[in-house]
N, C-alpha and C positions, 0 to 999 in steps of 0.2 A: 519479596516475592515478584516475579516477572512473568506477565501473561503475554503469550504471542497472538497475533491476529494477521491473516492474510486473506486474500481473495483469489480463488482459482476456479475458472469456468472454461472448460475445454482446454486446459493448460496442465492436465495431469502428468504428461511426459516431463515437464520441467519440475513441477512439484515433487515427483518421484526421485529427483536428482538432490533436492535440498532439504525435504522435510525431516530426514533423521537428524540432520545437524542441528536444526532448530528444536525438535523434540527433545534432544539431549541436553539442550543448554536453557531451556525454559521450563517453568513450572507446569505450564500447559499451553496449548496451541489450539486456537479455533480457525477453522477453514471456512470462509463464507463460499457458498457454491449453490448451484441449482439442483432440484430434486432429480432431474434426468441426467446429470452429469456422473454417471455411475463409475467411471474410472477415477475420478477424484475421490469418491467415496471409498472406493477400494483401496486407493493409496493411504488414506487417512486411517482406515480400519486396522491397518497393521501396527499402529502405535497406541499403547494404553493411554496416553495423555494428549492425544490428538483427537478433536472432536469437529464434526462438520455443523454448520449452521445454514439451512437451506432458505434462500431468498428468491423473491420473484422481483426484487426492486431493480434489478439491472436493467430490464426493458419495459418497465412500468410506464404507462402513459406514453408509449412510443419512443422512449429514449433508446439510444443505441447501446450505451453500456454505462449506467449510472452507478459507477463504483462508490462515490461518496455516499449516496443515499444507502446502500447496502451496509457499508460501514457504520453509519450513524445509527441505523435500526439494530444492528447487532450490539453496538455499545449501550444503546438503551435497554435492551433486553437482558444483557448479561453483565451489566455495570458491577465492577468490583473495585476497591481501592488497591493501591500498589502501582507498580510500574508497567506500562505496556510497551511492547515491541511490536511495532507495524512494520511488515516487510512484504515485498513483493515475492510471488511464488518462484520467480527465477533468479532470485538472489542467494548466493551460497557464501556464508561467514566461515571464517577460519574456527577450528575445533575449540580454541581457546579464547574466542572473542569475549567471553564474559569476564575473563581475567584481565582484559585489556581496557575495560571501561573505567576502572578507578572508582573513586567515590562519586556517585551520582547526586546532583543537587536539584531539589524540586524548583519548579520556576524556570528550567531550562529544557530547550528542545535539543536533543542530541541526533546527529547524523554521522555519517561516515562516508569516505570515498569509495568509488567502485571502479573496478578494472573489467575490461571486456574480456570474456573467455575466448581463448583461441589466439587473440592477437596480443594480449597483455597490455593493451593501451588504457591509459587512465582516461576515464570519461569525464569531462569538465562538466561541473554542476555550478551554474549562476546562483541558484537558490538551493533550497533544502527539498529536493523532490521526495515523493512519499515512498520511495523504493525500501527506505529504511529510517525508521524514527525510534526514538526512546523518549518517553515522557511520563510524568507521573499523572495519574488520572485525576488527582485532587488539585492539580496545578490551575491557578486561577485564569491562565491563559486558555484552558481547555473549555472554559464557561462552566457555569453551575452543573449542568447535566451534560455528560459527555456525548450523549446522543444527538446533541445540537451542535456539535463540533464542526462537522464536516458540510460544507456547502454542497447542494444538491445540484450538480451539474449533470448534463444529459449524456455526457461521455466521460471517459476517465483521465482526460488530460488537464483538468483545471482545479479539481477538489483540493489537491495539495498545495497548489499555489495559495489558495486563500487560508488554508490551515496553518502552513508555516509563517504566514504573515501576521499571526497573532503575537508572535514573540518579536521582541526588539532584537536587532541584529547582534547586540552584545549578549544576548541570552541564547544565542544559537551556536553550538559547539560542534566541531567535527572530531570525532573519536579517532585515535590512532589504530583504526581496524581496516584491513584490506578486504573489501567485499568482491566477490567475483559475480559478475552479470553473464548469466547463461543465455539469455534470450536476445532478440534484437531490439534496438532502441525505437520507441515511438511508433510502433506499428499496431499496437493492440488497444489504442484509446477507444475505439468503437467496438471492441470485442474481437476475439480470436477469429482471424480469417475475414472480417469485414472491412476489406481494404477499399472498396468503393466508397463506403461511407466516409472513411477517414480521408481519402483523396478529396471528395466533395467538400468536407469541412475545410481542409488545408486551402482549398481554391477559395472558399469564402473569406478565410482569414487574409489572404493576399489581397483579395478585392477591398478589404476593409483596412488595408494598410498595415496588418498584423495585430490589429485591435480585437480583443475577445471580451470586452466589458460586459456584453449581455449574452454571452454564448451559452452560459448554463440554462437560459431560459429558451432561446430560439432555436438552439440546434437540437436535431433529432436524427 
């Protein structure tokens, strides 16, 4: 059994283009959003196996968009054994992607390459970004309680770096699946439309020589 999990806050236009494909290929899907995001709730309500999880974690304690904390709290509240598929709301898989995974092995983190919609350009990924992951909830790399798995960053641009680093390189496998990326790259780390905060964070990174070792704590 495979459970889907994604985050969508102010991004219902993208989710509406992808959620049917995920709903048709997963046992169930939970979408973490906010109470006031009525458009996302309306999109999810169209599907019997898609459920919303309301969270205030995204901007709690002055954070710009704490995606990792929202994911962690969801997995703590709704933990269940089995395989988890985490995906970004603007990622569209092929209809038969489940048939292409082959036999999945616990102890492995699975990802897949993505192509940019419109241009058909392959997006190069140095590591295993969180736009698409498959993992066993009982994998020891995930830690004893999955709710503790995600580092609490104050924006959405670092939690996945920490999470994928739990697996050794030889235990990270890219599946032969072509994912389509419908949105823009690296523009929503501080939330949809919060470009001012994103530019300020990027400027601070440049001043620090690209280092973000303490960014999950000092950035807001």
